[in-house]
N, C-alpha and C positions, 0 to 999 in steps of 0.2 A: 504493499500500500504505500509506493512512494515514500519511503521513510518515516513514516507514520507508524510508531507501535500502539494501537490500541488500547494496549493492556496498562501501559504506561498511562496514555492520556483517560483511561477509564479509572486511576488511582487518583491522578489531579485533579479531575475535574467531577467525580460522581460525590464527593464529599460535600464541593462548595453547592451545588446542585441541589442536593437535599436540604441542606441548610438555608439555601434560600427559599424553596418551596415550603420546608418546615416551619420557615418565620412567618410565612403571610398566612398559611392553613392552619398551624398549632399542630404541638404534638401528636394529637390525636389521630392526625392523619399521616404518620411519619412513614409506614409501609405505602401508601396512596404515591408517595413524594420518592420512595425507591423505586417502585415500579415504573414510576413515568420514566426515571432517569434510567433504569436500564432497559425498559422499551426504546429511548432513543439511542442508547449504544448498538442496538440489536439492528436497529434502523440503519445506523451511520455503518456497522459491518457489512448490511447486504448493499446498501446502496453504493458505499465508496469503492467496493467492490467490482461493481459493474461499470459505474460513471467516472471513477477515479476521485481521489481525494480533494474537497474544495481547498480554495486557496487560504480559508481561513477557518481550520477543522473547529476551533473552539467556539467561534460564533456561530458556526451551522448547529453544533449540538447545542447552544442554548437558544437559538431561535427555535430549533424542534422541541426541544422540553418546554418551552414557551406555550406553543401551540398546543402541544398534548396536555399541558397542565390545564389552561383555560376551558380545553374541550372537555375534558374529564369533570372539572369540577361545575361548570355551567351547564353540563349536558345533565349531570345530576342534581342541579341547584343546591349543590352543597355551601357554595360560597354564600349564597344571599340566607338560606333558610339555618345553616350551622354556623357558618364562620363570621359572618356579619355583625352580627348580634353581641359577639362578643370580642370584637377589635373595636368597638366604634369609639372607645376613649383612647384610642392610640391613632392619630391620625395618618401616621407612617404605613399601618394596616388596613386601611380602609380602603384600598386597591387589590384587586384579585390578579394583577397581572406582575409575575415575578421580574425583579430588577435584579439583573445580573452584572450590576456595575461592580468596578472591583472595591470599591470602599462598602458597598451594601452586601458583598458577599465575606469580605474580612469580620465585619460585623455579625452578620448571620453566623458564622462558623465559630464566632468568640462565646454568642449566644447559646449555641449548641453545646459547645464544652462543657459550660456552667450548667445546663439543662441535664446532659448526659451524667455528670458527677454530682447528682443531686446524692444526698446521703441515704435517701431511701432506696436506692437502688444498691445490691449487693458490690462489694469490689470488683468481683471477678466479672460479674455482666457487664459493669461499667467500663471493664477493659475490651470485654467483647464488642459491646457499642462504639466504643472508641475506634477500635481496630477497623469495624465496619462502615459506622456512618461518618466518622470524622477521618479517616485513612482510607478507605476505599480497598480496602482488603476482602477478597473473597471468602465466601463459606468454608471452603476446603483449605485454606491458607489459615485461618483461626483455628481451624477442629486439629491442623496439624499443630501448632503451636503449643495448643494444651493437650497435644497427646489426647485426643477423642476424636469423635465422628459428627458427622455432618448432620446427624438428627439429633443430638444431644445439645450440639451449639444454636441450631436453629430453634430449639426447646427454649435454651436460656434466653436467646434474644427476643424470642416472643414476649416471656415472661418478664423480662425487663421493660417492654415497649409496653406492655399493658400495665407495669406501675407508672410510668411516664403519664398513661391516662389516669389512673384510676388516683394518683397524687396529684391529678393537672398539674403538672409540672408546665411551665410556660417558659418561652425562650426570650429571656432576658437576662440582663447584668443584675446582678442583686444592689439593694440600697449601699451606699457609701459607708452604714454603720455597720452593715453586714459582710461587706467585700472580704476583709482578712480571714475571718472563718471560713467561709465558703472556698477561700483561694487555696487553703489549706488541704482541701478534700481534692481539689483539681489537680495542684502541684503534686498528690499522693498518688494519683492514678496516672500521671505523665511519668512520674518517678516508677511505677509498677510497671507501665507498658515497656519504658526505656530497658526494664530489667529482663523484662520476657524476651527481649532480643539479645540483649548482653548476654545473656545466661539460657541460652536457648535451649528448651529440651526437645527439640525435635530429633529425628532419628537422622537426620543428614548432616545437619549443621549444629555447632556448639555457639555459632555467633548470627542472629538473624539482623543485617547492617538495616534492612529496610523497616523495621520495628524499631530500632535505636534513631533513625534518621526521621521519620513520622512523631517519633515522642520530642527531638529536639525541635522539630517544626513546630508544635503545639506549644513550646516553652517560648519560644520567639514570638509566638502569636501573642500570648500574655504580655510580653515584654515590650510589642509595641502599644499596648494601650496605655494610657497614662496612669487608671486607675488599679491596674493588675500588675504595674511594673514596680513592683516592691523588691527589697533587698533579698528575700528569701527567694523570689522568681529567678531572680539572679543567680543567687547561690546553687539553685538546680540546674540552671544553662550550666554554670562553670562546670559543675559536677559532670554532666552530661559530655560537654566539650574533653575532657582532660581523659574520660574514658573512650570518647571516640577517636582519640590522637593514637591510641593502639591496637585499632582495628586490626591492621594489616599483620600486628607482629605478634597476635593472638592466635593464631593457628595456621598450620601449615598447608601444604599443597593436599595431603588428605584429609583435612578439616578436623583434624586430630589437635587438640587443646595442647598451647604452649605457655606452661607455667611463667610466672614474672621473672623470676630470676633467669630463665633461657630464652627471654627473648632479645632480638637485636634492636638494640636504640635507631638505629640508622633507619629502620622501617616505622619510626613512630612519627607522626605528622605535626612538624612543629609549629606552622600556620593553626593548627586546632589549638594547640598548647597556647599559643598568643592569645588566642580569643577566648580561653577558658582563663586566662589570667588576668584578660579585661573586665571578664563578668565577674570574677572572683573579687576582684578590686572593687567594682561596684556593689557588690553584697554585703562589702562593710560599711554602708553608709549610714544604716541603724541601731537601734539598739540591741534587736533581737537578735539572739543566735539561736540556729533552728539545726536540726542533724544533717539539713543539707549545707549549711556552713564547715560543718567540719568534715565532712565525707569529701566535699570540695577540696577543702586542703588536704586532707589524707590522697586523694587522687592527685593532686599537684605535685606532691612530694613523687609519688610513681611516677611523675614525668620527668624528675631531673636523674639523669644519667650519673649516678653517685651512690654506692653501695657500702657507702662508710657508716659504720655504727651509729654516730651522728644523725644522720638521716632516718635511721631504724628507730634512734630514740626520740626523735620527732614524732613519727608516726604512731609508736607507741604510748607516747604521752595524749595523742589527739584521738586514740581508740579508748582510753581512759576517761578522757571527755563524753565520750559517743556512747559509751555505757551507762553513764548516769543520765544523759539524755534518752536515749532510746536503746533500752537493753534487748537484745534477740540473741539467741543462739548463734546465729551467722555472724554477728559483732563479734560476740565473744572469741568466735573459731578464727577471725582475721585478726582477733588483737594476738592471739598466742602465735600465730605467724610471725607478727609482728616482734613478739617478744623473741623468739627464735633467731629474727635476724639480729636483733639488738644484743641479747644477751648469751646466744646459745643453745643449741639443743637442750642439755641436762635441765636450764630452767624453765624451757617451756615443754620439755615432757612433763615435769611436775603439774603444770597448769592444764595442761591438755588432757591428761588422765581424770583429771576432776569434773572436766565438761562433761564425759561421759554419753557423748552423744552417738550412740551405737547403731541407729538407722539412720546417719547421714553419711553418706559415701565421701562427701569433702573431709569429715572428722578422722575417716580411718587413711584416705589419702596422706594428710598431713603427719598421721601417727607414723605410716609408713618412712615417710620423709626422713620424720624424727630419730627412727629407731635403726634408718640405715647406718652402718658404719659404727651401732653402739650394740645393737642386736639382732643380725641381719634374719634370725627365723621371726622374729616377731614382726619386723618390717615388711617381709614375705607373706604372712598372717593377713596382717591389714592390708596389704595392695589386694590380697585376694578377697576379701570382704568387700572391701571395696568395689572391686570388680562386679561382685555378684550384687550388689547396690544400686548399682548405676543403671541408669535407664536409657541411655542413646546409643549407638554404635562409635559414635566419635569419641564420648568419654571412655569407654571399655577399649578403645585402640590407644588411647593416652596411658590408660592404666596398667594394660598388656607391656608396651614399651619399657614401664618401670620396673615390673618383674622380671624380664626379660635382662636388664642391665644388673639385678642381682646376682 
């Protein structure tokens, strides 16, 4: 199709079009909006195959989506009977014609982000909705990411959309006095979305860059709006930039995970690191210190090509602060690794054994590392336990290499 990748175009435009249509007709009709946009892309595939790609594919999609939207809602008199009575208070929504101008698209997507991240919806369902509605991922891709099946994902999304209806969630930014609290939940969902990509559970990849990039895009969308551009927003963006800078160093040609100490610093993206530093400095303007601030500083230190004990002592102290703010087994495990790099294996083994995270394969990988050279039999036992607990082929491949080196 003349250098046009319809799948990529779908990901770029699907979320924009659904957000604009839903902004007019309300979240009660979000599935209609999805159907209209999907039909538009189906028509594009059929038409462009036979007649060629138009000069401006995006404008073509917007024009067709607008026609299909008006036809559906006017034919069924939905706008006059069900929509208009509820939006008369808002002059911007008294028209039933979609406005695909850049500003309206950006405003609609930001409002959709807050609507989807409503606390009434379970976190996992929020991530699924974000992937589908805000990022344009297909059901198959979402199912793979959650190691589930299409039927389960469809049911989960259906229940989440029902919740939007029953809770009468509207597409609008919260009032200024509520924005900071509501923003916390939005940032949390973006953080979880990034982690779904950075610690991918799919069979074929330990890293889903596309998920991470979408999470970063959503974070930048928040930063572009004055009322959501808070220091904690910048802290989360900084964290994602620092992690993203090491994408190419985290996996080999066979998609096996390359641990931090084995990464090639020449593969780190210095431009992305500099962006992270910019957002980290911007995050220091306020008085609030969130877990994102501390995690971003930890990630910054990981971007320093310096393996001296001083570096790891700094990281260790940051993990000590993070445990006080946001304790989790994962944070405790990462702190133990920092302790190992700062003070040696013996000190770390004492702390590691206390954690007793028997069902966590990362825990057994760490124990295997710590016992290597001290008690290779215990190291092998832990690596084998990690192998049995690991859920993906990529992870198992990496663990197998460690066992073979023993």
